[in-house]
C-alpha positions in Angstrom: 101.2 61.6 113.3 101.4 58.6 116.4 104.6 55.7 116.0 107.4 55.1 113.4 104.9 53.9 110.4 106.3 55.3 107.4 104.7 58.9 106.3 104.4 59.4 102.0 105.8 63.2 101.0 104.3 64.3 97.7 106.9 66.8 97.3 107.0 69.9 94.9 109.0 73.5 94.1 111.4 75.0 96.7 112.9 73.9 99.9 109.6 72.9 101.8 109.8 69.3 101.4 113.9 69.0 102.4 112.5 70.8 105.6 109.5 68.7 106.5 111.9 65.4 105.3 114.0 66.7 107.7 112.1 67.9 110.6 110.0 63.9 110.0 113.2 61.5 110.5 114.3 64.0 113.1 111.1 63.3 114.7 111.3 59.2 113.9 109.2 58.6 111.0 110.7 57.1 107.7 110.0 59.3 104.9 109.0 58.0 101.6 109.1 60.9 98.9 107.0 61.3 95.3 109.2 63.6 93.2 107.6 65.8 90.9 109.5 65.9 87.9 110.7 69.6 86.9 109.7 70.6 89.7 111.0 68.7 93.4 114.7 69.7 94.5 117.1 67.1 93.5 117.9 67.0 97.0 114.8 65.6 98.2 116.7 62.1 97.6 119.3 62.9 100.3 116.2 64.2 102.6 113.6 61.5 102.2 114.7 57.8 103.1 113.3 56.4 99.6 112.7 58.8 96.6 111.1 58.1 93.4 110.5 60.8 90.9 106.7 61.2 88.8 105.0 63.0 86.2 102.8 65.9 87.8 99.8 63.2 86.4 100.8 60.2 86.9 98.6 59.9 90.3 98.1 56.0 89.8 102.1 55.6 89.8 101.9 57.8 93.1 99.7 55.7 94.6 101.7 52.1 93.7 104.4 53.4 95.0 102.7 54.8 98.2 100.9 51.2 99.1 104.0 49.2 98.3 106.1 51.5 101.4 103.0 50.6 103.7 102.1 54.1 103.7 99.5 54.9 105.2 99.4 58.5 106.2 101.0 61.8 103.1 101.7 65.1 103.1 101.3 67.8 100.1 104.4 70.5 100.6 105.8 72.4 97.9 104.6 74.5 94.8 103.2 73.0 91.3 103.3 75.9 89.1 99.6 76.4 87.5 102.2 77.0 84.8 102.3 73.6 83.9 98.4 72.6 83.2 98.9 74.6 79.8 101.7 72.2 79.0 100.2 70.0 78.4 101.5 67.0 81.5 100.3 63.4 80.0 97.7 62.2 82.7 97.3 58.9 83.5 93.5 57.4 83.9 94.0 57.3 87.8 94.9 61.8 87.1 91.8 61.6 84.9 89.3 60.1 87.2 91.1 63.6 89.8 90.5 65.6 86.8 86.7 64.9 86.8 86.2 66.0 89.9 87.8 69.8 89.7 84.7 72.5 88.7 87.8 75.3 88.2 91.4 75.4 88.6 91.4 77.5 91.7 94.3 76.3 94.1 92.1 75.8 96.8 89.9 73.8 94.3 92.7 71.9 93.4 93.8 70.9 96.4 90.5 70.3 98.3 90.2 67.9 95.4 93.3 65.8 95.7 93.0 65.4 99.6 89.2 64.4 98.9 90.3 62.3 96.6 94.1 60.8 98.6 91.5 60.2 101.1 88.8 58.2 98.8 92.3 56.1 98.0 93.1 55.2 102.0 95.3 57.8 102.4 95.1 59.5 106.0 96.1 63.6 104.6 98.0 65.6 107.0 99.0 68.9 107.6 102.1 70.0 106.0 102.9 72.0 108.9 103.6 68.6 111.2 106.9 69.0 112.7 107.5 72.5 112.2 106.0 74.7 114.5 109.1 76.0 115.1 108.8 77.5 111.8 105.3 79.2 112.5 105.4 82.6 113.3 104.2 84.5 116.7 102.0 87.4 116.2 104.2 90.8 116.4 107.7 92.4 115.8 110.0 89.7 114.7 112.9 91.7 113.3 114.7 94.1 114.8 112.9 96.9 113.2 109.6 98.2 113.6 107.5 99.4 111.1 106.3 103.1 111.7 103.5 105.0 111.2 103.0 104.9 107.5 103.8 101.4 107.2 102.0 100.2 109.7 99.0 101.9 108.5 99.4 99.8 105.0 100.2 96.8 106.9 96.8 97.2 108.5 95.0 98.3 104.4 97.0 95.4 103.4 95.9 93.0 105.6 92.2 93.6 104.7 93.0 93.8 101.0 95.1 90.2 101.3 92.4 88.9 103.0 90.1 89.4 100.0 92.0 88.5 96.9 92.3 85.0 99.1 89.5 84.4 99.2 88.8 84.3 95.7 91.5 81.9 96.2 93.1 84.1 92.9 96.2 84.4 95.2 97.6 85.1 98.6 100.1 88.2 99.0 99.6 92.1 98.1 102.3 95.0 97.2 100.6 98.2 99.2 102.2 101.6 99.0 100.3 104.7 101.1 97.1 102.7 101.3 97.2 101.1 97.4 97.3 98.2 96.0 100.1 98.4 93.6 100.5 94.9 92.7 98.5 90.9 93.3 99.4 87.7 93.3 98.3 85.6 90.9 100.1 82.6 89.1 103.2 83.9 89.0 103.9 84.0 92.7 105.4 86.0 95.6 108.4 87.2 94.6 107.1 88.2 91.0 104.2 90.4 92.8 106.9 92.0 94.9 109.5 92.6 91.5 106.2 94.1 89.9 105.9 96.0 93.1 108.9 97.5 93.5 108.8 98.9 89.4 105.4 100.4 89.9 106.0 102.4 92.9 109.3 102.1 94.0 110.9 101.9 97.6 109.1 101.7 100.5 106.2 99.4 99.2 104.7 96.5 101.8 104.2 93.0 101.4 101.3 91.6 103.0 101.0 87.6 103.2 98.1 85.4 104.7 96.3 82.8 104.2 92.8 82.4 102.5 90.0 82.6 105.3 89.3 78.8 106.9 91.6 77.2 104.3 93.2 73.6 105.5 96.2 73.4 106.8 96.7 70.1 105.1 98.1 72.4 102.7 99.0 74.8 100.5 100.3 76.7 103.3 101.6 80.1 102.4 105.0 80.1 102.7 108.5 82.3 102.7 112.0 82.6 103.0 114.8 83.8 101.5 113.9 84.1 98.3 111.6 86.5 99.1 113.6 88.7 101.1 115.9 89.2 98.7 113.5 90.3 96.4 112.3 92.6 98.8 115.3 94.1 99.4 116.5 94.4 95.8 112.6 95.9 95.4 113.3 98.4 98.3 110.5 97.1 99.7 110.3 97.6 103.9 108.3 95.9 105.3 107.1 91.9 105.7 103.8 91.4 107.3 103.0 87.1 107.5 99.4 86.4 109.7 101.1 84.5 112.4 100.6 80.4 113.3 99.3 80.0 109.1 102.7 81.2 107.3 105.9 78.5 107.1 109.3 80.7 107.2 112.0 78.7 105.4 115.4 79.0 106.3 113.7 80.7 109.1 117.3 82.3 111.2 118.8 83.0 107.8 116.1 84.8 106.7 115.5 86.9 110.0 119.2 88.0 109.7 119.0 89.1 106.7 116.1 91.2 107.4 118.1 92.6 110.1 120.9 93.6 107.7 118.7 94.3 104.9 116.4 97.4 107.4 113.1 95.2 106.3 110.6 94.7 109.2 109.0 91.3 109.1 105.6 91.5 111.4 103.5 88.1 112.4 99.7 89.6 112.3 96.9 87.8 114.3 94.0 86.4 112.0 91.4 89.2 111.6 87.7 88.2 113.2 
């Protein structure tokens, strides 16, 4: 993203949209946010230069706001829970055109269709980790504690299993113990998956989070943060393995400090060949 033109932000849940907006503004960009009602954090109003609150299905309204602000480039940040699709959100005519492009409701298909649709409307969809390179982990152990032999074996096994699940576009996270998958992420999200894994297998679980093979980093970047570490601590999980260069570490410094305090090892792994 060159120059000082405004950048559009479609903001979903969590701190990811806030992190992006603040980083973009530090880089000299004006941020125009279309914040999804009942999803985006209220703090987006101060993180962005201009915020419009819109319903999930009001795609035409989103396009109107961005065009009125001169936005040509945009990103999509933050989770939109799939559960909302079961609550019959009000969808405008432009939104119905987008829905008509969907073959099914898997995350990858939804996001690819959304990006293609936005670009067909004249917008350039950029990577959501633009400006956030410092929050992408390198390969190796990121915390003081190194996984023991059993945990390393579980990480290796978990990477293969997580990649298989991600390739099916089911979820990005698996919880493993003794080379057995005890929980797989679906629509409930990472934290609930961690909790379920700990409830089933007890302390000592390993959590592996990966990106889908070939997944476009313009959207759906795997994210972990303080909430992830807190849920692992409460569930007794001892290792978090994340894909190097393709996982966003929210509240990075605080997250790694909390991991050290809880005796949790955080590891970045290279993308499988």
